[in-house]
PLY file of the C-alpha trace (Angstrom):
ply
format ascii 1.0
element vertex 225
property float x
property float y
property float z
element edge 224
property int vertex1
property int vertex2
end_header
-70.84 -21.50 -10.77
-73.43 -24.11 -9.84
-76.69 -24.27 -7.90
-77.04 -27.03 -5.29
-80.56 -28.16 -4.41
-81.11 -30.46 -1.43
-84.59 -31.83 -1.13
-85.98 -32.55 2.36
-84.21 -35.58 3.91
-81.01 -34.89 1.73
-77.66 -34.58 3.27
-73.98 -34.96 2.17
-71.20 -36.78 4.06
-67.98 -35.55 5.33
-65.39 -34.67 2.66
-62.84 -32.32 1.24
-63.36 -30.43 -1.98
-59.94 -31.17 -3.16
-57.16 -33.74 -2.75
-53.55 -33.94 -3.78
-53.25 -35.05 -7.39
-50.83 -37.97 -6.44
-53.54 -39.50 -4.25
-56.06 -39.81 -7.25
-54.04 -42.27 -9.26
-53.23 -42.06 -12.87
-56.19 -39.51 -13.43
-54.73 -37.10 -10.80
-52.67 -34.98 -13.17
-55.02 -34.81 -16.17
-56.55 -31.39 -15.21
-54.47 -28.25 -15.53
-55.99 -26.63 -12.44
-57.32 -27.61 -9.09
-59.73 -26.35 -6.53
-58.18 -23.87 -4.17
-60.91 -21.86 -2.35
-64.58 -22.86 -1.99
-67.28 -20.29 -1.92
-71.01 -20.63 -1.19
-73.89 -18.19 -1.22
-77.09 -19.37 0.55
-80.50 -18.51 -1.11
-82.91 -19.56 1.59
-85.06 -16.83 2.89
-86.20 -17.28 6.58
-84.21 -20.49 7.12
-83.93 -21.51 10.72
-81.73 -23.99 12.64
-84.86 -26.27 12.83
-84.97 -26.58 9.06
-81.60 -28.47 9.23
-79.11 -28.52 6.30
-76.44 -26.80 8.20
-72.99 -26.70 6.74
-70.90 -28.47 9.36
-67.08 -27.51 9.16
-64.24 -29.04 11.12
-61.57 -26.39 11.44
-58.61 -26.56 13.89
-59.04 -25.10 17.20
-55.70 -23.29 17.04
-54.13 -21.31 14.36
-51.66 -22.98 12.04
-47.97 -22.08 12.36
-47.70 -21.40 8.60
-49.73 -21.29 5.56
-52.37 -24.05 4.91
-53.62 -25.80 1.84
-50.72 -25.55 -0.49
-46.99 -24.70 -0.48
-44.75 -24.43 -3.60
-47.22 -26.33 -5.62
-47.61 -29.20 -3.00
-50.94 -29.81 -1.28
-51.43 -30.36 2.37
-52.39 -33.90 3.42
-52.32 -33.72 7.21
-51.17 -32.10 10.53
-48.68 -32.61 13.34
-50.17 -30.55 16.09
-50.56 -26.99 14.63
-48.04 -27.68 11.68
-49.49 -28.27 8.20
-47.87 -31.40 6.65
-47.47 -31.25 2.78
-46.87 -33.93 0.18
-43.95 -33.20 -2.04
-44.16 -35.31 -5.25
-41.48 -33.36 -7.19
-38.43 -35.07 -5.51
-35.32 -35.60 -7.48
-35.80 -39.31 -6.76
-39.04 -39.28 -8.75
-40.77 -40.34 -5.51
-42.57 -38.39 -2.83
-41.93 -37.09 0.77
-43.78 -35.51 3.58
-42.63 -32.05 5.01
-43.41 -29.16 7.12
-42.37 -25.50 6.81
-40.31 -23.91 9.38
-38.14 -20.73 9.69
-34.50 -21.16 8.98
-31.82 -20.84 11.58
-31.32 -17.05 10.88
-35.12 -16.42 11.20
-35.10 -14.93 7.64
-37.04 -17.36 5.41
-39.27 -20.32 5.35
-37.68 -23.67 4.44
-38.77 -27.42 4.25
-38.33 -29.75 7.15
-38.59 -33.15 5.54
-40.19 -35.61 7.83
-39.91 -38.94 6.13
-36.75 -40.91 6.51
-36.79 -41.87 2.86
-38.80 -41.13 -0.28
-41.73 -43.32 -1.17
-44.18 -44.02 -3.87
-47.72 -42.89 -3.05
-49.96 -46.19 -2.89
-53.44 -46.40 -4.20
-56.35 -45.63 -2.12
-56.96 -46.12 0.81
-53.87 -44.33 1.75
-52.35 -43.94 5.36
-49.43 -41.50 5.26
-48.43 -42.05 8.86
-46.70 -45.44 8.00
-44.10 -43.40 6.05
-43.15 -41.35 9.05
-40.97 -42.21 11.91
-43.02 -43.67 14.74
-42.75 -40.60 17.01
-44.04 -38.48 14.25
-46.47 -41.01 13.03
-48.23 -41.19 16.36
-48.92 -37.29 16.26
-49.78 -37.13 12.54
-53.43 -36.36 11.80
-54.43 -37.04 8.17
-57.06 -34.81 6.92
-58.76 -37.35 4.59
-58.85 -41.06 5.57
-60.86 -44.09 4.52
-62.93 -43.72 7.74
-63.49 -39.89 7.81
-64.00 -39.19 4.09
-66.00 -41.69 1.90
-64.46 -40.20 -1.23
-61.04 -41.33 -0.06
-61.93 -44.90 0.55
-62.23 -47.44 -2.40
-62.78 -51.17 -2.62
-62.45 -53.59 -5.42
-65.67 -54.25 -7.40
-65.01 -57.63 -8.71
-62.43 -56.55 -11.20
-64.50 -53.53 -12.46
-64.00 -49.86 -11.64
-63.35 -49.01 -7.92
-66.43 -47.86 -6.00
-66.89 -45.95 -2.87
-67.35 -48.03 0.23
-69.69 -45.52 1.92
-70.84 -47.80 4.63
-67.39 -48.54 6.03
-66.06 -44.89 5.52
-68.84 -43.02 7.26
-67.89 -41.13 10.50
-70.08 -39.52 13.22
-71.21 -36.02 12.44
-70.39 -34.71 16.01
-66.90 -36.28 16.09
-64.22 -33.60 16.96
-64.44 -29.91 16.97
-66.90 -28.35 14.57
-68.65 -25.11 13.67
-72.19 -25.06 12.08
-73.24 -22.54 9.37
-77.10 -22.02 9.07
-77.80 -21.68 5.18
-79.86 -18.58 5.60
-80.23 -16.33 2.46
-77.32 -13.88 1.94
-74.77 -15.86 3.89
-71.39 -16.02 2.20
-68.97 -18.73 3.13
-65.41 -19.05 1.92
-62.82 -21.75 2.85
-59.73 -23.60 1.88
-60.75 -26.49 -0.51
-57.78 -28.69 0.66
-57.49 -28.42 4.41
-61.20 -27.91 5.66
-63.35 -31.09 6.03
-67.04 -30.47 5.92
-70.55 -31.97 5.42
-74.17 -30.98 4.98
-76.52 -32.12 7.64
-79.81 -33.59 6.92
-82.51 -31.11 5.73
-85.25 -31.73 8.25
-87.76 -29.02 7.08
-90.29 -29.26 4.29
-88.58 -27.15 1.59
-85.57 -27.18 -0.48
-82.10 -25.89 0.70
-80.57 -23.96 -2.17
-76.95 -22.54 -2.60
-74.93 -20.94 -5.35
-71.49 -22.40 -5.20
-68.12 -22.49 -6.97
-64.41 -22.66 -6.58
-61.41 -20.43 -7.16
-58.80 -22.53 -8.97
-55.05 -22.57 -9.11
-52.43 -24.34 -11.39
-52.07 -27.97 -10.57
-48.46 -28.23 -11.17
-45.59 -26.14 -9.45
-44.50 -23.34 -11.70
-40.76 -23.78 -12.25
0 1
1 2
2 3
3 4
4 5
5 6
6 7
7 8
8 9
9 10
10 11
11 12
12 13
13 14
14 15
15 16
16 17
17 18
18 19
19 20
20 21
21 22
22 23
23 24
24 25
25 26
26 27
27 28
28 29
29 30
30 31
31 32
32 33
33 34
34 35
35 36
36 37
37 38
38 39
39 40
40 41
41 42
42 43
43 44
44 45
45 46
46 47
47 48
48 49
49 50
50 51
51 52
52 53
53 54
54 55
55 56
56 57
57 58
58 59
59 60
60 61
61 62
62 63
63 64
64 65
65 66
66 67
67 68
68 69
69 70
70 71
71 72
72 73
73 74
74 75
75 76
76 77
77 78
78 79
79 80
80 81
81 82
82 83
83 84
84 85
85 86
86 87
87 88
88 89
89 90
90 91
91 92
92 93
93 94
94 95
95 96
96 97
97 98
98 99
99 100
100 101
101 102
102 103
103 104
104 105
105 106
106 107
107 108
108 109
109 110
110 111
111 112
112 113
113 114
114 115
115 116
116 117
117 118
118 119
119 120
120 121
121 122
122 123
123 124
124 125
125 126
126 127
127 128
128 129
129 130
130 131
131 132
132 133
133 134
134 135
135 136
136 137
137 138
138 139
139 140
140 141
141 142
142 143
143 144
144 145
145 146
146 147
147 148
148 149
149 150
150 151
151 152
152 153
153 154
154 155
155 156
156 157
157 158
158 159
159 160
160 161
161 162
162 163
163 164
164 165
165 166
166 167
167 168
168 169
169 170
170 171
171 172
172 173
173 174
174 175
175 176
176 177
177 178
178 179
179 180
180 181
181 182
182 183
183 184
184 185
185 186
186 187
187 188
188 189
189 190
190 191
191 192
192 193
193 194
194 195
195 196
196 197
197 198
198 199
199 200
200 201
201 202
202 203
203 204
204 205
205 206
206 207
207 208
208 209
209 210
210 211
211 212
212 213
213 214
214 215
215 216
216 217
217 218
218 219
219 220
220 221
221 222
222 223
223 224
C-alpha cells in the first residue's frame, strides 16, 4: 500500500496501471507478478467537485462479451467492438498473435479465435497492433494504450541514451471519449481492472492536498502450465 499526495495544481495524465509484459521490451518479464486489480481509498473530508482532482475513468459504454484484462495468462491490448482482444506471446512459433475469445460451435466452452493472419514479433514502442490485423479487422480495432493516448506507451530516442517519454506528443484531451468521474471524497472506495481501464487524475483546483491510499492485487506474470 502507498499514499498518494497531490498538491494544489497537480494532475496525472491518462494511462493504464499495467501493460502486457511483451510490450515492455527486455525488462518486461523480469518480475514474477503483475498488477491485476487497482484499488484506491480516498481520505479527503469534505472534498467537493469544485476542489478538482477527480479520478476520470474511460470505461466501455457496453458490457464486454467475455472476460476482460487477462485470459490464460495473456493480457488484453485492445477491443474490436465489445470483444476484448488479447496478445498471446506463448505461440509454438515463438512469436505472438492477437485473438478474441468465443464460444465453440457446440456452445459448450470458450475457445480462441486467432485474428492475425501470421504470427509476429512485438516491436519496440511505440506499438500499433492494428497493422498486424487484416484490414477489415484493423479498421475496427481500438488499442487501449497508444502513443497518443498514453504518455507511458510512447518513447523517443534520447540521443543514444535511455528512452524517455515524449509527453508533449502523447497527451490527449481529457474529455475525449466516454468517461466517468469519481470525486475523491473521504471513504470512497474504487476498484478497477489494471489492464483494461484507462484513467487520469484531473488537476487539483482547491487549496489543499488530495490524499489517497492505493495499491494493487497482483497475479502471476506467466501462464501456469
